[in-house]
N, C-alpha and C positions, 0 to 999 in steps of 0.2 A: 473605379475600375466595381465598385461594390455596388452597385447602381448597374453595368452590366452585367455582370455572375447572375443580380438576384433576375436580372430580368432574360437570363439564358439557361437558369438552374431548371429542372424538372424535378417534380414533386417523382414521378416514378407513381403510381396512379394510374396505370394498364389497362387496357382493355385486355382480354385477349384475342391473338392474333390468330380468323379462323384460317385454317391450312388450304392453299394454295394448288393449284395446280400447277406443274413447270417446278422452279427452285423455288423454295416455300424462303416464307419474309422471317427475319428471329427479331427479336424485341430483344434491349440490351441496357444495358448501361456503363458508363465511363466512370473507370475508376483508376483514381491510386494506389499500385501497389507498396507503396510505402507510404499510407496511410495513416496516422496513426487513432488506431479502436480509443471511444470510447463508450465505458463497458458501467456498464453497476457495479460499484466494489460493495465487498461486504465488509457489512462496517457493523461493530456492536450492536445488540440491543435489537435488532429487527430484520428479516430477513427478504425485505424488499425496501424502498423509499422514494418517495416523493419529488419528481425534479420542480425546482423550486422555480429554475431560471435559466433558460439559452443565450446562446449569442443568436442571432435571427439569423438564417438559413443566409449559405452565400455572403456573410463579415469575412472579412479579410480579416483575418487575424495570425498578432505575432509571435514566435516564443514568449510564453508566463502571462499571456493573456488568457484572463477569465474566457472558457467558452461551455463552462455549464455547475452548476449551483443547484444542492442539494439539499432538500428539509434535514436540520440536522436532527428534529424531533426532540430526543432527549440530553440526548449529545452532550449541550453547555452545560446544562446541572449537572451532570456529570463526572465531564471537565470540571467543575468549579469542587465537586465533592470528590473525585478523587486525590486534588491540588492540594483542600485541607488537611488530607488525612496526609500526604506525605510530608503535609510541613509538622502539623501533630505526632510524626514520629520519626521528625528528625533532631523537634526540640526536644523528646519525652529519651531519644536515644542519649544524645548529648546532656541533659542533664542528670540521667542515671549514671554516664561515664564520667561525668562532672563529681558527682557523689562519690564513686569509687576510688576518684584517683585522692578524694580528699582522705574518705578514708585509708587509702595505702599511704598516704602523705603522714597518717598519724600511728601506722600501722612503724611507719620506717624512724619515725618518731620514738615509737615505745621501745622497739626494741636497740637504737640507742640506748637510751636510759637505762634497757636493762644490759647490755652490755657494758657501761660504766659502770652498777650498782656489782656487775661481777668481779670489775676490776680490782673494786673499793675495798670489795670485798674481798681480794683473795691478799691486799695488802696487811689483812689481817690474819687469815688463814696463815699465810707461813710464818707467824711469830714462831718459835720452840716451844711446845707446851712447857716443858722444862721450865719457860722464863713467869709464865704468869699463869697466875691462877687456873685450877683447871674447869672451871666455872665459865670463866672467861672463854678457853680457849675452846672449849664446848661448843659457848654462843659463838665463836666467831665459824666455828667450822658448819656452823647450821647453815647460819646469815649466811653461807658459802654456795653453800648446798642447795636455802631457797634461792636466792638471788642465777644461779645455772639454773635451776629447772624454770627460772620465769623467764628467763634469755631462749631457753629453745621453746617457751610457750608464742613468745615473740617473733621466734623462727620462722615458728609453724604458720602463728595467724600472717606473718606478710608473707609466706608464702600462699600462705591460699588467698591473699586477698590479693595477691596478682593472677595468680589464674584466674581469680570467679573478674577483673577487667577482661584479662584478656578473653572471656568467653563472652563478657557481656559484650564485648567489641567487635564478636567475631557475629551474632545474635542478633546485633544492631545493624551490624552492617549489611547481612544478610536482608531482615526488618525492609532497613528502605530499599533497598532495590529492589525489594518486595513491590512499594509502593510507587519508587519509579516507572518499578514497568508498570503498572496497575493504570500511572499520571499521561507516559508514552503514547499506550495503548490505543487513551482515550483519545489523549490529546493530535496523536499520527489522525484517527479516525475525524475525527471532528477537523481536520483540517486535509482530508480525504474526499469533504463536501462539495469541497471547491475545487472541479479539476479544471486544468491549464494546460493551455495548447504545449505543447513538447516540441514543436515545428513550425516553421511561419509555412499557413498555407489559411484556405477558410473552413469554412466548419460549412457540412452536408448530415441534416439528421439521417438518423435510421431508420429502418422500415417495421414497426407492428405484426408480429407476424398474427397474431393475435386478432389486430383491426383489421389487415391487409394497409395500414394509413402511416404517415411518418408518424414516429416517436412524438410529441409536444409536452411544451411549460404545462406540470400540473396533474402530468400523468404521471402514477405508481408501478413503478417497475421492480422484478427481485433481479437480484445479482446473477449479473454475468447476463445482464440484456443488456445489446449493441444502442447505443445510446445513441451517438452521433458518430461523426470521422471527423476527421480535417486535415486534408487532401490536397493537395497543389499540381502544376505540370507534369512535373519531372522524371517520373514512369508510370507514364498511364497505359492500359490493360481494360481490354472492353468485355462485359460477362453477359453473355446472352440466354437468354432463358429459352430452351428449346420442348416446342409442343412434342407431344409423346409422338403422335402422328408423324413427323416428320423427321424426328431422332435416327433414324437409320442414315438416312438423307448424305446424314452427317460424319465428316470425313476427318480425324489428325492428319493437318499438312492442307486445307482446303482452305480457299482462297472466299473474304468477304467482303462485300458493296459494303461500306459503312458510313450511313449519313447522319446526322444527331438532328431531333426534332423540334433544333433553332434556326429559326427562318433564312434562310437566303446563307446554310451552311453548305460549306463546300465536301460535297463527298473522295473517300480517300479507302485504300484498303487495309488487311489484314487477314492472320494467316490464323485456322483455332490450332490450338496447341496444347489443350487437351477436351474432355466432353465428362461428365460426372456418370459416374455407372447406376445413378437408383433416382428416380421419378418424383417427387415431389410436387404434392398439392397446392397452388394457388387460391386458395377461394376465393379473395378478388376481383381472379378474372374469370377460372370456371371448376367445374370439378372435376377436366381434365388431371394428367401428369405434367410435370414439366423439368429436362432436362436442364441442365446448368455448362457452357458450355466457355473457353478461355480465348478470347483471340487477343496476340500483341499486332500493330502495326505496323507494318512493313518500312513505310520510309514516317517520316513526319505527319505531328498529325495538326488537321488548322489548328489557327489562333484558337476562334471563337471558340472553340470547344473544352469545354470544363471539363472534372470528374465532376458524377456526380446529371451530368446532362441525359436523358434517355438516347437512346439511339434504336436505329430500325439497319440490318443487315440483311443482304439479298447475296445468298448461295453462290460461287463461281467455281473456274475452275480453280489446282492447287496453285499454291502462288511462290518465288524463290525471291527472299531475301536478298538482295546486295552484299 
């Protein structure tokens, strides 16, 4: 199947069709309306990246198959760096929290000792003054007062330790979450350097509007640039480029007889459904302007016509779909 596709797939390096007398001939390409478009992703560290590898044009891909691999640049080293930083943040947070938990345990023990000391001092302090020497009575009262003050301090210290632990846990969680977010961002960016097929179909390389040629492995492109598409025959349309001298001859609903450039291809009928409102230059063709027109097949397309094939269209009268 791949060999057949490769034989019939045309690389769209068209030459400008000269306006002819009578019905103009239109140059176009077969497209899959639901094709997966592969664009250069926007990744951290660079606004453009180099295409390291692409599946051979025309290769049949299944869902999940690798279609394009980009040069990761410094993303590998950055991923290692942020992963190390994440582990350091996690260990540091855990160590600090464990230390505070030990301090909190000590504070709880100190409060328990302070409360025990108060209870012991209360036993002596409740002895009636008349039954013991005044000096002993005053000493017992002073001991109770000192113990109660120590208990208040222990209670305050325990509350402070609990609040400090709560604050550190919240702060550490935010720091770890930030480190996890940084790691996830770089990890996702590294994963995005391998672009896989999201639908079954065969890969068609995109056109470089700056060079007028196909995008190729080894080329460096900026973010958002179309690298390729993955197409099937499930929902096909034809995109024509119409010379500005012929554009007034095109009408919505007009019929087109289409024939693929592949040898022995069978003509089929289509209807113009849409035209662009502004012409654009195609420097690899000529200095003239070209409008775009979309045509939908009236009936089934011949089996040998595949997305990515170049076609010629000859205008005819209006077509009515059955």
